[in-house]
KEKE-3310 file (N, C-alpha, C; in steps of 0.2 Angstrom, whole numbers, plus 5000, padded with zeros to 4 digits):
npx = (5861:5871:5881:5883:5894:5891:5903:5899:5895:5909:5915:5928:5940:5942:5952:5953:5956:5959:5952:5962:5961:5952:5950:5964:5971:5965:5971:5975:5964:5954:5938:5926:5910:5897:5892:5898:5905:5900:5895:5885:5874:5880:5876:5861:5857:5861:5873:5891:5904:5918:5928:5945:5940:5938:5939:5934:5946:5957:5957:5950:5961:5972:5970:5969:5983:5989:5986:5989:5981:5976:5967:5951:5936:5929:5916:5903:5888:5872:5872:5879:5898:5906:5919:5925:5929:5925:5922:5918:5901:5892:5878:5863:5854:5840:5836:5839:5828:5823:5835:5836:5823:5828:5840:5834:5825:5839:5845:5837:5841:5852:5859:5866:5868:5860:5849:5843:5852:5862:5870:5881:5886:5896:5910:5911:5898:5891:5896:5889:5876:5876:5876:5865:5857:5857:5855:5840:5838:5842:5832:5820:5823:5824:5811:5804:5807:5799:5804:5807:5816:5818:5819:5833:5841:5839:5849:5869:5880:5891:5906:5904:5905:5919:5925:5925:5933:5946:5946:5940:5929:5917:5915:5912:5904:5891:5890:5885:5875:5863:5860:5851:5836:5824:5823:5812:5800:5802:5813:5834:5845:5856:5874:5881:5873:5871:5866:5864:5853:5856:5871:5885:5892:5892:5886:5897:5907:5915:5920:5929:5937:5944:5952:5963:5964:5956:5961:5972:5968:5959:5969:5981:5971:5961:5968:5963:5965:5959:5951:5935:5918:5915:5906:5906:5912:5915:5923:5927:5942:5941:5948:5936:5929:5925:5929:5919:5905:5906:5906:5896:5904:5905:5912:5920:5924:5921:5925:5931:5922:5910:5904:5895:5884:5877:5864:5868:5878:5868:5861:5869:5875:5860:5859:5869:5870:5859:5859:5867:5863:5851:5859:5864:5854:5850:5861:5875:5874:5868:5864:5854:5842:5850:5840:5832:5840:5845:5832:5829:5841:5835:5822:5825:5833:5826:5816:5821:5828:5827:5836:5850:5856:5862:5871:5874:5887:5897:5911:5926:5917:5912:5903:5886:5876:5866:5851:5836:5826:5814:5809:5793:5787:5795:5793:5780:5780:5786:5776:5765:5768:5774:5785:5793:5805:5800:5796:5800:5810:5818:5821:5831:5842:5859:5869:5876:5879:5872:5861:5852:5846:5834:5831:5835:5827:5812:5816:5817:5802:5796:5799:5793:5782:5778:5781:5769:5759:5757:5764:5765:5765:5778:5786:5789:5792:5806:5810:5810:5819:5830:5832:5832:5833:5843:5853:5852:5848:5843:5833:5822:5819:5818:5805:5797:5797:5790:5777:5775:5774:5765:5757:5757:5758:5774:5769:5756:5759:5768:5756:5748:5756:5756:5745:5742:5755:5749:5737:5742:5755:5760:5756:5761)
npy = (5492:5483:5490:5491:5499:5495:5488:5494:5484:5478:5476:5465:5454:5438:5427:5407:5393:5375:5368:5354:5336:5334:5321:5319:5334:5336:5324:5321:5327:5329:5321:5327:5331:5333:5327:5314:5315:5306:5301:5297:5300:5317:5319:5317:5329:5339:5341:5343:5342:5345:5354:5353:5366:5375:5394:5412:5419:5409:5395:5387:5377:5384:5396:5397:5391:5399:5412:5405:5402:5386:5383:5386:5382:5374:5371:5367:5368:5365:5374:5385:5388:5390:5395:5393:5405:5406:5406:5393:5398:5401:5396:5408:5404:5411:5408:5395:5386:5393:5393:5379:5372:5376:5369:5353:5354:5351:5343:5332:5329:5327:5316:5315:5326:5333:5342:5342:5345:5353:5365:5373:5380:5372:5376:5366:5363:5376:5380:5371:5374:5388:5386:5378:5388:5397:5391:5390:5403:5404:5398:5406:5419:5416:5410:5424:5428:5420:5409:5393:5381:5369:5374:5383:5374:5368:5376:5379:5366:5371:5364:5366:5377:5381:5372:5380:5390:5384:5381:5385:5402:5408:5401:5388:5388:5393:5380:5372:5380:5375:5363:5364:5366:5376:5393:5400:5411:5427:5427:5429:5429:5427:5419:5416:5415:5407:5394:5394:5407:5413:5415:5409:5400:5394:5404:5411:5413:5419:5419:5428:5425:5433:5450:5453:5442:5445:5457:5453:5446:5454:5463:5456:5447:5458:5470:5481:5492:5486:5482:5479:5473:5464:5463:5453:5456:5442:5437:5430:5428:5429:5427:5436:5449:5461:5455:5440:5436:5426:5422:5424:5434:5435:5442:5445:5450:5446:5450:5463:5468:5467:5457:5450:5439:5425:5429:5441:5439:5430:5437:5448:5439:5436:5450:5454:5444:5441:5454:5450:5441:5446:5456:5445:5440:5433:5435:5443:5459:5468:5480:5480:5495:5504:5507:5497:5484:5488:5490:5475:5468:5474:5468:5455:5454:5461:5454:5441:5444:5460:5468:5467:5478:5482:5493:5499:5509:5521:5515:5521:5531:5534:5526:5522:5536:5533:5524:5514:5508:5501:5499:5499:5506:5516:5522:5524:5533:5545:5545:5551:5563:5564:5566:5557:5549:5546:5535:5540:5546:5538:5532:5540:5538:5538:5533:5523:5530:5543:5539:5540:5539:5538:5532:5522:5514:5516:5512:5499:5498:5497:5486:5478:5482:5480:5464:5458:5464:5461:5449:5442:5456:5458:5449:5452:5463:5464:5455:5461:5474:5468:5463:5470:5480:5491:5489:5493:5502:5512:5527:5530:5516:5510:5520:5512:5499:5498:5503:5493:5481:5482:5492:5507:5526:5533:5540:5535:5521:5528:5531:5521:5514:5523:5522:5510:5506:5515:5508:5496:5496:5500:5511:5516)
npz = (5729:5715:5702:5682:5671:5655:5640:5619:5609:5598:5583:5576:5566:5562:5564:5562:5574:5571:5584:5596:5596:5609:5619:5618:5622:5634:5644:5661:5667:5682:5679:5675:5689:5692:5674:5674:5660:5653:5640:5634:5642:5643:5630:5630:5636:5632:5631:5622:5624:5636:5632:5623:5615:5594:5600:5601:5593:5592:5601:5616:5624:5619:5624:5637:5640:5635:5645:5656:5665:5673:5680:5672:5667:5654:5643:5633:5624:5615:5609:5615:5619:5632:5644:5663:5677:5686:5705:5720:5724:5738:5744:5748:5766:5765:5751:5747:5745:5732:5725:5725:5719:5705:5703:5707:5694:5684:5689:5684:5674:5677:5687:5695:5704:5720:5725:5738:5748:5741:5747:5740:5727:5719:5708:5696:5696:5695:5682:5673:5676:5673:5657:5656:5659:5648:5640:5639:5640:5627:5619:5624:5616:5603:5602:5602:5592:5585:5576:5570:5577:5568:5555:5556:5555:5544:5537:5535:5545:5557:5553:5539:5537:5541:5531:5522:5523:5524:5510:5496:5500:5495:5484:5489:5499:5489:5483:5493:5497:5487:5489:5501:5508:5500:5509:5522:5518:5518:5525:5526:5509:5508:5508:5520:5530:5546:5557:5570:5576:5563:5562:5558:5568:5584:5602:5610:5628:5641:5658:5671:5686:5693:5691:5685:5675:5666:5662:5655:5645:5638:5633:5625:5617:5612:5612:5622:5634:5649:5660:5660:5658:5640:5625:5607:5592:5583:5568:5551:5542:5526:5507:5498:5501:5514:5528:5538:5545:5562:5576:5591:5604:5622:5637:5654:5670:5684:5699:5695:5691:5704:5706:5718:5718:5713:5704:5700:5693:5682:5678:5670:5661:5654:5648:5642:5630:5627:5620:5609:5601:5597:5590:5582:5575:5560:5554:5557:5551:5551:5562:5575:5581:5596:5604:5604:5604:5622:5625:5626:5631:5646:5645:5647:5659:5668:5672:5678:5686:5699:5704:5701:5687:5671:5661:5647:5638:5628:5624:5633:5641:5659:5673:5671:5684:5687:5696:5697:5704:5703:5689:5680:5692:5689:5675:5674:5681:5673:5660:5665:5668:5659:5650:5648:5635:5618:5603:5592:5597:5602:5592:5584:5590:5591:5597:5611:5622:5620:5628:5642:5657:5659:5646:5643:5654:5649:5635:5639:5643:5633:5624:5633:5629:5618:5615:5625:5620:5607:5600:5588:5579:5585:5581:5569:5565:5569:5560:5550:5555:5554:5541:5527:5512:5514:5523:5535:5550:5550:5554:5544:5541:5553:5554:5540:5545:5557:5553:5545:5552:5561:5560:5563:5564:5571:5580:5583:5588:5599:5606:5609:5617:5629:5634:5637:5646:5657:5661:5664:5674:5691:5702:5715)
capx = (5861:5876:5878:5889:5891:5895:5906:5896:5900:5914:5919:5936:5943:5948:5957:5950:5960:5954:5956:5965:5956:5947:5955:5971:5972:5961:5974:5972:5963:5947:5931:5917:5906:5891:5890:5903:5906:5898:5894:5875:5872:5880:5872:5853:5856:5863:5880:5894:5909:5922:5934:5946:5936:5937:5933:5938:5952:5959:5954:5951:5968:5978:5971:5971:5987:5994:5985:5993:5974:5973:5958:5945:5933:5924:5911:5901:5883:5869:5872:5885:5903:5906:5923:5925:5934:5920:5924:5913:5896:5886:5866:5860:5851:5835:5838:5837:5821:5821:5837:5831:5820:5831:5844:5830:5827:5843:5844:5834:5848:5862:5857:5872:5867:5856:5845:5844:5858:5869:5869:5886:5886:5906:5912:5906:5891:5890:5896:5882:5869:5876:5876:5858:5852:5858:5851:5833:5837:5840:5824:5815:5825:5821:5804:5803:5806:5793:5806:5808:5824:5819:5821:5837:5844:5840:5854:5876:5884:5898:5908:5904:5909:5926:5929:5925:5937:5951:5946:5937:5925:5909:5913:5910:5896:5887:5888:5882:5868:5860:5856:5846:5827:5823:5822:5806:5798:5807:5824:5840:5847:5864:5875:5885:5869:5871:5859:5864:5851:5860:5878:5889:5895:5890:5889:5901:5904:5921:5918:5933:5935:5951:5952:5973:5967:5951:5967:5976:5963:5957:5976:5983:5966:5956:5970:5960:5971:5957:5946:5928:5916:5914:5907:5912:5911:5919:5925:5931:5947:5941:5946:5931:5928:5927:5927:5912:5903:5910:5902:5896:5906:5904:5918:5917:5928:5917:5931:5933:5914:5908:5899:5895:5877:5876:5861:5870:5880:5864:5859:5875:5875:5857:5857:5874:5872:5853:5859:5872:5857:5848:5863:5867:5849:5849:5867:5874:5875:5864:5864:5850:5844:5851:5833:5829:5845:5846:5825:5830:5843:5832:5818:5826:5835:5820:5811:5825:5830:5827:5842:5856:5853:5865:5870:5877:5890:5900:5922:5927:5913:5909:5899:5880:5877:5859:5845:5831:5824:5807:5806:5787:5783:5797:5791:5773:5780:5786:5769:5760:5774:5775:5793:5795:5808:5796:5795:5806:5818:5824:5826:5833:5847:5864:5876:5875:5882:5869:5855:5853:5840:5827:5830:5836:5820:5807:5816:5813:5795:5791:5801:5789:5773:5777:5780:5764:5753:5757:5770:5767:5772:5786:5792:5787:5798:5812:5813:5810:5823:5837:5832:5828:5839:5848:5859:5855:5844:5842:5825:5816:5821:5810:5797:5791:5795:5787:5772:5773:5774:5761:5751:5758:5767:5778:5763:5751:5763:5768:5747:5745:5762:5756:5738:5744:5758:5744:5735:5744:5761:5755:5758:5770)
capy = (5486:5485:5490:5494:5502:5487:5491:5491:5476:5481:5470:5463:5449:5432:5420:5403:5385:5369:5363:5349:5332:5334:5316:5321:5338:5335:5324:5317:5331:5325:5320:5334:5324:5333:5323:5313:5316:5300:5302:5295:5305:5321:5316:5317:5334:5343:5342:5341:5342:5349:5354:5360:5368:5382:5397:5419:5421:5404:5389:5384:5374:5390:5403:5395:5390:5407:5413:5401:5402:5382:5384:5388:5375:5374:5365:5367:5364:5365:5384:5390:5388:5393:5395:5399:5402:5409:5403:5393:5403:5398:5396:5412:5401:5414:5408:5388:5386:5396:5387:5372:5371:5377:5362:5349:5353:5350:5334:5327:5327:5323:5311:5317:5334:5332:5346:5343:5342:5354:5371:5379:5378:5371:5374:5361:5364:5382:5379:5366:5376:5392:5382:5378:5396:5403:5387:5391:5410:5404:5395:5411:5427:5412:5410:5429:5429:5415:5404:5384:5376:5363:5380:5385:5367:5366:5379:5375:5368:5374:5361:5365:5383:5377:5368:5387:5395:5381:5383:5392:5403:5408:5393:5381:5389:5394:5375:5370:5384:5375:5356:5366:5368:5383:5396:5403:5418:5434:5424:5433:5425:5428:5412:5415:5414:5400:5388:5398:5411:5416:5415:5403:5397:5394:5409:5411:5418:5417:5421:5427:5429:5437:5457:5452:5440:5448:5463:5452:5443:5460:5466:5453:5446:5462:5477:5486:5491:5487:5475:5481:5467:5466:5460:5457:5451:5440:5436:5424:5431:5424:5430:5439:5457:5462:5448:5436:5435:5421:5421:5433:5433:5440:5440:5448:5447:5445:5451:5469:5471:5466:5452:5442:5438:5422:5430:5445:5437:5427:5444:5447:5435:5438:5456:5455:5435:5443:5458:5447:5438:5450:5457:5439:5439:5434:5435:5451:5463:5475:5481:5485:5499:5504:5504:5489:5482:5489:5485:5469:5466:5474:5464:5449:5454:5460:5445:5439:5450:5467:5468:5468:5482:5486:5500:5501:5516:5522:5514:5524:5531:5536:5520:5525:5536:5533:5516:5513:5499:5499:5502:5498:5510:5524:5523:5527:5542:5547:5545:5554:5571:5569:5567:5549:5550:5542:5531:5544:5551:5536:5528:5544:5538:5535:5527:5522:5539:5546:5537:5540:5533:5537:5531:5513:5510:5517:5507:5492:5496:5498:5483:5476:5485:5475:5457:5457:5468:5458:5444:5439:5462:5458:5445:5452:5471:5461:5453:5468:5480:5465:5460:5478:5485:5495:5484:5497:5500:5521:5532:5528:5508:5506:5520:5509:5494:5499:5501:5485:5474:5486:5495:5512:5529:5532:5546:5529:5520:5532:5534:5514:5512:5530:5521:5501:5509:5520:5504:5491:5498:5504:5519:5513)
capz = (5721:5711:5694:5679:5663:5652:5633:5617:5603:5596:5580:5573:5559:5570:5561:5566:5572:5573:5592:5593:5598:5616:5624:5620:5627:5645:5649:5667:5669:5683:5677:5679:5695:5690:5670:5674:5656:5651:5632:5632:5648:5639:5623:5630:5641:5627:5632:5617:5628:5641:5629:5619:5606:5591:5604:5602:5587:5593:5602:5622:5623:5619:5627:5643:5643:5636:5651:5664:5671:5673:5683:5667:5663:5650:5640:5625:5622:5610:5606:5616:5618:5638:5651:5668:5683:5695:5711:5724:5728:5742:5741:5754:5767:5763:5746:5746:5741:5725:5721:5723:5713:5697:5707:5706:5685:5682:5692:5681:5667:5679:5694:5703:5709:5723:5725:5745:5750:5740:5753:5737:5718:5715:5701:5691:5695:5692:5673:5671:5681:5669:5652:5657:5658:5643:5632:5644:5638:5621:5616:5624:5610:5597:5602:5601:5584:5581:5570:5573:5578:5562:5551:5557:5556:5536:5537:5538:5550:5559:5548:5532:5536:5544:5528:5517:5527:5522:5501:5490:5504:5491:5479:5493:5501:5486:5482:5498:5497:5482:5490:5505:5505:5502:5515:5523:5516:5521:5526:5520:5505:5510:5510:5526:5534:5548:5558:5578:5575:5561:5565:5554:5573:5592:5604:5616:5635:5647:5665:5673:5693:5693:5685:5679:5670:5659:5657:5650:5641:5630:5630:5622:5610:5609:5612:5624:5642:5653:5663:5657:5653:5635:5619:5604:5586:5580:5559:5549:5537:5522:5503:5498:5502:5520:5536:5536:5553:5563:5582:5594:5611:5626:5642:5660:5679:5694:5704:5694:5692:5711:5705:5723:5721:5708:5701:5695:5688:5679:5674:5668:5656:5651:5646:5636:5628:5623:5613:5607:5600:5595:5584:5579:5570:5553:5551:5561:5544:5553:5569:5577:5585:5601:5611:5603:5610:5625:5626:5626:5639:5651:5649:5650:5666:5676:5673:5681:5694:5696:5709:5695:5680:5667:5657:5641:5638:5624:5623:5638:5647:5665:5675:5675:5690:5693:5694:5697:5708:5699:5682:5681:5693:5688:5670:5673:5681:5666:5656:5669:5668:5649:5651:5644:5629:5613:5601:5587:5600:5603:5585:5583:5595:5586:5602:5619:5626:5619:5632:5648:5664:5656:5639:5647:5657:5645:5632:5643:5643:5626:5621:5636:5628:5610:5615:5626:5616:5600:5599:5580:5577:5588:5577:5558:5568:5571:5553:5544:5555:5551:5532:5522:5505:5515:5527:5541:5556:5552:5554:5541:5540:5558:5553:5540:5550:5563:5550:5539:5558:5566:5556:5565:5562:5578:5584:5584:5592:5608:5609:5613:5623:5635:5637:5641:5654:5664:5663:5665:5674:5696:5703:5717)
cpx = (5868:5877:5884:5888:5895:5896:5901:5900:5903:5914:5926:5938:5947:5949:5957:5955:5956:5956:5956:5959:5957:5953:5962:5977:5970:5968:5971:5968:5956:5943:5927:5914:5898:5887:5894:5908:5905:5896:5888:5872:5871:5875:5863:5853:5858:5868:5885:5898:5912:5926:5940:5942:5938:5931:5939:5941:5957:5954:5953:5956:5973:5978:5973:5976:5992:5993:5989:5987:5971:5968:5951:5943:5929:5921:5905:5894:5879:5871:5877:5892:5905:5915:5922:5927:5931:5921:5915:5905:5891:5880:5866:5856:5843:5833:5836:5835:5823:5828:5838:5828:5822:5836:5838:5826:5833:5846:5840:5839:5855:5858:5860:5871:5861:5854:5844:5848:5864:5869:5879:5887:5895:5906:5909:5899:5888:5890:5892:5876:5869:5873:5868:5853:5853:5856:5845:5833:5838:5835:5821:5816:5823:5816:5801:5804:5801:5798:5807:5813:5825:5821:5830:5844:5845:5847:5863:5878:5888:5904:5908:5908:5919:5930:5928:5929:5943:5950:5941:5931:5917:5907:5910:5905:5891:5885:5883:5876:5863:5859:5853:5840:5829:5824:5815:5808:5801:5813:5829:5842:5854:5868:5878:5880:5869:5864:5861:5861:5853:5864:5880:5891:5891:5891:5895:5907:5911:5919:5925:5931:5940:5951:5958:5969:5960:5956:5970:5973:5962:5963:5978:5979:5964:5962:5968:5967:5966:5952:5938:5926:5914:5910:5907:5909:5916:5920:5931:5939:5947:5943:5943:5927:5931:5927:5922:5911:5904:5903:5901:5901:5904:5910:5916:5926:5923:5922:5930:5926:5909:5904:5898:5891:5878:5871:5865:5873:5876:5864:5865:5878:5868:5857:5860:5874:5864:5856:5862:5869:5853:5850:5865:5859:5849:5855:5869:5881:5872:5862:5858:5848:5846:5846:5831:5832:5843:5839:5827:5834:5838:5829:5818:5830:5829:5817:5816:5827:5832:5832:5847:5855:5861:5867:5875:5879:5894:5907:5923:5925:5913:5904:5889:5881:5871:5856:5841:5829:5818:5805:5798:5783:5788:5793:5785:5772:5780:5780:5767:5763:5772:5781:5797:5798:5801:5800:5801:5810:5822:5826:5829:5841:5854:5868:5872:5874:5878:5861:5857:5848:5836:5827:5830:5828:5813:5811:5812:5805:5794:5795:5794:5783:5774:5778:5772:5759:5753:5764:5771:5771:5778:5790:5792:5791:5804:5813:5814:5815:5830:5836:5830:5836:5841:5857:5859:5848:5840:5835:5819:5815:5816:5804:5794:5792:5792:5778:5767:5772:5767:5756:5752:5762:5769:5773:5761:5752:5763:5760:5746:5748:5758:5748:5739:5748:5751:5738:5735:5748:5758:5758:5764:5769)
cpy = (5487:5484:5490:5493:5495:5491:5488:5486:5481:5473:5467:5455:5446:5426:5412:5399:5383:5367:5356:5342:5332:5328:5318:5327:5339:5329:5317:5322:5324:5328:5326:5329:5327:5328:5317:5311:5309:5301:5301:5301:5313:5323:5319:5323:5341:5347:5341:5338:5345:5352:5351:5360:5375:5391:5407:5417:5412:5396:5390:5383:5381:5396:5401:5393:5399:5412:5411:5399:5392:5381:5386:5382:5377:5368:5369:5361:5365:5371:5385:5386:5390:5391:5399:5395:5405:5402:5400:5397:5398:5400:5401:5407:5405:5411:5400:5385:5387:5394:5381:5369:5371:5370:5355:5348:5349:5343:5331:5325:5324:5323:5315:5323:5332:5339:5347:5347:5346:5364:5376:5375:5379:5375:5371:5363:5370:5382:5376:5370:5385:5390:5380:5384:5396:5397:5387:5397:5410:5402:5401:5416:5419:5412:5417:5429:5426:5411:5398:5383:5373:5371:5382:5377:5366:5372:5377:5372:5369:5370:5362:5375:5384:5373:5373:5388:5391:5382:5388:5395:5404:5404:5387:5382:5391:5387:5372:5371:5380:5369:5357:5367:5375:5388:5399:5410:5424:5433:5428:5426:5424:5420:5413:5416:5406:5401:5391:5405:5415:5417:5409:5396:5398:5401:5407:5418:5414:5423:5420:5428:5434:5443:5455:5450:5440:5454:5460:5447:5449:5463:5461:5447:5453:5469:5480:5483:5491:5482:5477:5475:5471:5462:5459:5452:5447:5436:5432:5430:5427:5429:5433:5445:5456:5456:5448:5436:5427:5417:5426:5431:5437:5437:5445:5444:5449:5451:5459:5472:5471:5460:5448:5437:5433:5425:5438:5443:5433:5431:5449:5446:5436:5445:5455:5450:5439:5448:5454:5445:5440:5452:5453:5435:5439:5437:5442:5454:5469:5475:5485:5489:5501:5505:5498:5483:5481:5486:5478:5464:5469:5471:5458:5449:5456:5458:5440:5440:5456:5470:5471:5471:5483:5490:5501:5507:5516:5519:5521:5531:5527:5529:5527:5529:5537:5526:5519:5507:5498:5503:5502:5508:5520:5526:5525:5531:5547:5549:5549:5561:5572:5571:5564:5550:5543:5540:5534:5545:5545:5531:5532:5542:5535:5530:5527:5529:5541:5545:5537:5537:5532:5532:5523:5511:5508:5514:5500:5492:5496:5492:5477:5476:5479:5466:5456:5458:5465:5457:5445:5448:5462:5457:5448:5462:5468:5460:5460:5474:5475:5462:5465:5478:5488:5496:5489:5495:5509:5521:5530:5520:5507:5510:5513:5500:5494:5498:5498:5481:5476:5489:5505:5514:5529:5538:5540:5526:5522:5531:5528:5512:5516:5524:5514:5505:5511:5514:5495:5492:5501:5511:5518:5506)
cpz = (5719:5704:5689:5673:5659:5643:5627:5612:5599:5590:5577:5571:5566:5563:5566:5567:5574:5579:5589:5597:5607:5621:5623:5623:5635:5647:5653:5671:5674:5680:5681:5683:5692:5681:5669:5666:5651:5644:5631:5637:5645:5637:5625:5636:5639:5626:5629:5622:5633:5636:5628:5614:5604:5597:5603:5593:5587:5597:5611:5624:5626:5624:5636:5644:5639:5641:5658:5666:5667:5678:5678:5665:5658:5646:5636:5627:5616:5604:5608:5616:5625:5642:5656:5673:5688:5697:5712:5725:5732:5743:5750:5758:5764:5755:5743:5742:5735:5722:5720:5720:5704:5697:5702:5697:5682:5682:5687:5676:5671:5687:5695:5708:5715:5729:5732:5748:5748:5744:5745:5731:5717:5710:5692:5690:5693:5682:5671:5671:5673:5660:5651:5655:5653:5637:5633:5639:5629:5617:5616:5619:5605:5599:5600:5595:5580:5574:5577:5573:5569:5555:5552:5557:5546:5536:5539:5543:5551:5552:5543:5531:5539:5538:5523:5517:5523:5514:5500:5493:5499:5487:5484:5494:5497:5484:5486:5499:5493:5481:5497:5502:5507:5509:5519:5520:5520:5524:5521:5517:5506:5511:5516:5530:5538:5551:5567:5578:5569:5559:5563:5563:5581:5595:5611:5620:5637:5650:5667:5682:5691:5688:5682:5675:5664:5656:5653:5645:5634:5631:5627:5615:5606:5608:5616:5632:5648:5655:5662:5654:5645:5628:5613:5597:5583:5572:5557:5545:5530:5515:5499:5501:5510:5526:5535:5543:5555:5570:5585:5604:5617:5635:5649:5668:5683:5697:5703:5694:5699:5711:5712:5722:5714:5701:5698:5691:5682:5675:5669:5660:5651:5647:5640:5628:5625:5620:5610:5601:5596:5587:5577:5574:5564:5549:5556:5554:5546:5559:5572:5581:5594:5605:5610:5609:5617:5630:5629:5632:5645:5651:5650:5658:5672:5675:5676:5692:5695:5699:5706:5689:5677:5663:5652:5639:5632:5627:5627:5643:5654:5665:5674:5684:5694:5690:5698:5702:5707:5695:5679:5685:5689:5682:5668:5674:5677:5663:5660:5668:5662:5647:5649:5636:5625:5610:5597:5591:5602:5597:5581:5585:5590:5591:5609:5623:5626:5628:5640:5652:5660:5650:5641:5649:5651:5634:5632:5641:5637:5624:5627:5631:5621:5613:5620:5624:5609:5598:5591:5574:5580:5585:5567:5561:5565:5564:5549:5545:5550:5544:5528:5518:5510:5519:5531:5545:5556:5555:5551:5541:5544:5558:5549:5542:5554:5559:5547:5547:5563:5564:5561:5565:5571:5583:5589:5589:5600:5608:5611:5616:5628:5639:5642:5647:5660:5667:5665:5672:5683:5698:5707:5717)
residu = (MET:LEU:THR:ARG:SER:LEU:LEU:PRO:LEU:LEU:ALA:VAL:GLY:ALA:ALA:LEU:LEU:LEU:ALA:PRO:ASP:ALA:SER:ALA:GLN:ARG:GLY:LYS:GLN:GLU:ALA:CYS:TRP:VAL:CYS:LYS:GLU:ASP:PRO:GLU:LEU:MET:ALA:ALA:ALA:GLY:ILE:VAL:ASN:HIS:GLY:PRO:PHE:VAL:PHE:PHE:ASN:SER:ASP:SER:GLN:GLU:ILE:GLN:ASP:HIS:LEU:GLY:ALA:ARG:THR:ILE:LEU:TRP:ILE:GLU:SER:THR:HIS:PHE:ARG:ILE:GLY:SER:ASP:LEU:LYS:ASP:TRP:LYS:ILE:PRO:VAL:ASP:GLN:LYS:LYS:LEU:TYR:ARG:ALA:GLU:LEU:GLU:GLU:LEU:SER:LYS:LYS:PHE:PRO:ALA:ILE:ASP:PRO:LYS:LYS:THR:ALA:THR:LEU:ASP:ARG:PRO:LEU:ARG:LEU:HIS:LEU:PHE:ALA:GLU:ARG:MET:GLU:LYS:MET:TYR:SER:GLU:VAL:VAL:ALA:LEU:SER:GLN:THR:ALA:ALA:ALA:GLN:TRP:GLU:ASN:LEU:PRO:PRO:GLU:GLU:THR:PHE:LEU:ALA:ALA:LYS:GLU:GLY:GLU:TRP:GLU:THR:PHE:LEU:ASN:GLU:ASP:TYR:GLN:THR:ARG:PRO:PRO:ARG:PRO:GLN:GLY:TRP:ALA:SER:TRP:ILE:GLU:LEU:GLY:ARG:PHE:PHE:GLY:MET:PRO:MET:LYS:PHE:GLU:ILE:LEU:MET:PHE:HIS:TYR:LYS:ALA:ASP:MET:GLU:ARG:PHE:LYS:ARG:ASP:TYR:ILE:GLY:HIS:GLU:ASP:SER:HIS:PRO:GLN:ARG:TRP:HIS:CYS:THR:TRP:LYS:VAL:ASP:VAL:GLY:GLN:PRO:LYS:SER:ARG:ALA:MET:TRP:PHE:GLY:PHE:SER:SER:ASP:ALA:GLU:GLY:MET:LYS:HIS:ASP:GLN:HIS:VAL:HIS:ASN:ALA:LEU:LEU:HIS:ASN:VAL:GLY:ILE:ASN:MET:LEU:ASP:ALA:TYR:MET:CYS:TYR:LEU:VAL:GLU:SER:PRO:PHE:TRP:LEU:ARG:ILE:GLY:LEU:GLY:HIS:TRP:LEU:THR:GLN:ARG:ASN:SER:PRO:ASP:TYR:ASN:PHE:TYR:ASP:LEU:ASP:GLU:GLY:ALA:GLY:GLU:MET:ASN:ALA:ASP:GLU:SER:ASN:TYR:ALA:VAL:ALA:VAL:ARG:LYS:LEU:VAL:VAL:SER:ASN:SER:ALA:PRO:THR:PHE:LEU:ASP:LEU:ALA:LYS:LEU:SER:SER:PHE:GLY:GLU:MET:GLY:LEU:HIS:ASP:HIS:ILE:VAL:SER:TRP:SER:LYS:VAL:HIS:PHE:LEU:ILE:GLU:THR:ASN:PRO:ASP:GLY:TYR:ALA:ARG:PHE:LEU:LEU:ALA:ILE:LYS:PHE:ASN:PRO:THR:ASN:SER:ALA:ASN:LEU:ASP:VAL:GLN:ARG:GLU:ALA:LEU:GLN:SER:ALA:PHE:GLY:TRP:SER:PHE:LEU:SER:ALA:GLU:ASP:ALA:TRP:LYS:THR:TRP:VAL:LEU:GLU:THR:TYR:PRO:VAL:LYS)
# end
C-alpha cells in the first residue's frame, strides 16, 4: 500500500491577474476529443472552457509558459479550475467493470466516450473524469452542510470580486451586499463571503506527472524547495487590512508520490480538496479543528478506496511510518482496549504533528459517527465552528459547538461514540 504524508495548509497573499481571451491564447491547439469544445455540449455538462483562466497568483497560460510545460491540459467546471499533466493510464483487466460503470455515466454527458471500448484513460479523458469526480465530491460535501445551491448563488459572483479588487474593495462589496437577498439565519455577515462554499472564487487543482515540475512550481510560486503535495490558501492583496481570501488550491506530482494507480490520485484529491472545502466553508477565516479536517479527509477516501490513505504532517516532518488496512476493525480494537483518543484528546490538538496513526483513524471514526447518526447535528456543528465570535476553533468553541449541535458534553459524546462503534464495526 502506498501512503504519503501530506503537508498542512499554508496561507499566502496572491495578486490576481485577468486571463487573456481563451480563443486567442489556445491558438491552433487540438480540440478536446471528449467534449469537442462544443459550447452547447460543454454547457449542458457543466464545463465552462479549457482555459486559459485565472489560476493561483497568475493565470493558467502564464504558469504553463513559465514552466515550459506545454503538455498541461486545463479545464474549468462549475466549481473547479483544474490543470493536469497526468499521463495515460491503462485500466487493469480486473477493474474494467468498475470503470465501465463510471464511464457510462460520463458518456451520458459526452457521447464521444465509448465505455465498452475504453481500455485506457487517455489524458483528455482523465481530465474530464477528474472534473466530474470533483463536482460529485463538491455536491456531497455541500450536502453535509445542509446548505442549498440557491443559497450560495445569492452571494456575489467571481466578477464582483474581480471588479472590487480593481476599485475600492470594501466600498464596492458593501454596495453589492446591499442589493442581495438576506443571508440565511446563522450565516456570516462579512462581505467577503462568496458563492463557492464561502470562497469568492472556484477551487483550484494542479496535477503534475513529473517531480521536477512540481519542484519548480513550488520554488517559483510558493518559495518551497521540495516536491511534496501542497494545499494552499490563495488571497487577494487589497488595501484594506490583511489579505482577503480568494481561492483554495491543491497540487501534487504523481511521479514524486509514487501514484501509479488512478484511484491513488482520486483519493489524493478527495482527501485534500475535501479538507480545502471544509476550511473554505463560510470563507477561510477560521481553521476547523485538526481532527475534524483529518476525519473528513479520511471519510471521503475510505468510501472510495481504503487502499490509499493520506496522513497530514507538519512542514518538514517525515512520512507516517504506519498504516491500517481496515480502519473499522482497528478502531473497534482501540475502543475495546480503552486506548482510543477521546473527543477531548482530539479537540486539544493544535497541529498535524501531534497526530499519530490512532489519532487519524479515530478522527475518521468520530466524523463517520457524527455524519451517520445525526446529519442535522453535524451540519449545525460545522456552522457553529465556522461562525463564532472568537474567530477560532479552540477548545471552548468546540465544547460549546458540541453542546449546541448535539446536546453533548465531551464525556457524553465519547460514551455515545463508543457504544456506536461496538454496535457497528466488525471484530475482524
